[in-house]
C-alpha positions, 0 to 999 in steps of 0.5 A: 499500499505504499509509503504514503499510507502509512503516513495518513493511517499512523501519523495523521489520523490518529493524531486528530481523530478521537473516537467517541469525542468528536468535539475535540475532534473537530477541534483537533481537525480545525486547527490542524486542518493543512495536516487533514487535508494532507492526509486525505490526500495521501490516501487519495494519491495512494489509490490511484496509484494503485491503480497503475500497480495492479497494471504492472503487477498483471504484466509481470505476473501473467506468464505464470497464469494469464486469468488468474493474474488479471483475476488478482488485478480486478481484486484490487481495482474493486479494493481501490474502487471502494477505497476511494470513498474514504478520502472522498468522505473526508473531503466532505467532512473538511467542507463541512467546516470550513475552508480557510476563510470561512469557518462556520460555527459547526456547533449544533448537534447536526453538524456534528452528527454529520462530520461524526458519521463521514468519518466513521462511515470512511473507516467502515469503507476502508475496511471493506475494501481491504477485505478485498485487498486480502484477497489480492494479496493472497492470489498475488501470493499464490502467483508469486510462489508459482513463478519461476523469477520471484523467491517462493518465501515472498508468495507464502509472505504475502498469502500469510499478509492476505490472510491478516488483512482478511480476517482482521477486517471481518472482526468487526463483523464476526467476532467483535469481541475477539481482539485480532489487531494482532495480527497487523504483524503480518502485515510486513509480508507485503512491505517485505515483497514491496521492498524485494521489488524495488531492489530486485525488479530491474532483475524481474524483467529478465527472468519474466521475459525468460518465462515467457520465451519457455511458455511460448516455445512448442512443446515437443511430442513424446515417442 
């Protein structure tokens, strides 16, 4: 999910959004409007880049299994489409609070309720999107494991990360009383894969080209 989303989700919003205290949340956002917008734009930029990443991974893993690679890309695009509503609602909440030069009181109960609803629904929709992202990682890990140009351990780590995303984000709906937050540690599999691509990506094209050539070679008929 890149570097921008952690900035927004682990630095910006935990600092500004106080769960169960919308008055303090509104005060924090007003006092740090630029930071709030930076978090919203960081997420928006990430989802736009996710479209490019989905295409790039499809091209990379198409030699392994064209149909499954396409399905994997579609799951990432579905995640992106759902998660994209999150920052759009954050921008709406910001507009309700007012822009620079025109800051409404927003002190009525209905105004606070609207802002709280936008912030909460943004989180819930992002969580639903992450379930699909988890399925994407499971399929991506399977393709990486089957490829001959990506270390199999990375495929295993991606599958584990995908299962972690699915379990954690299904928690509020299927087992709300169970603490599964510790499974967030599995997400590092995705980070490791990302860094591996950055370091070794220049060699992948050569290996992938070899895989394409091998796949295109006509097979000899056995005697």
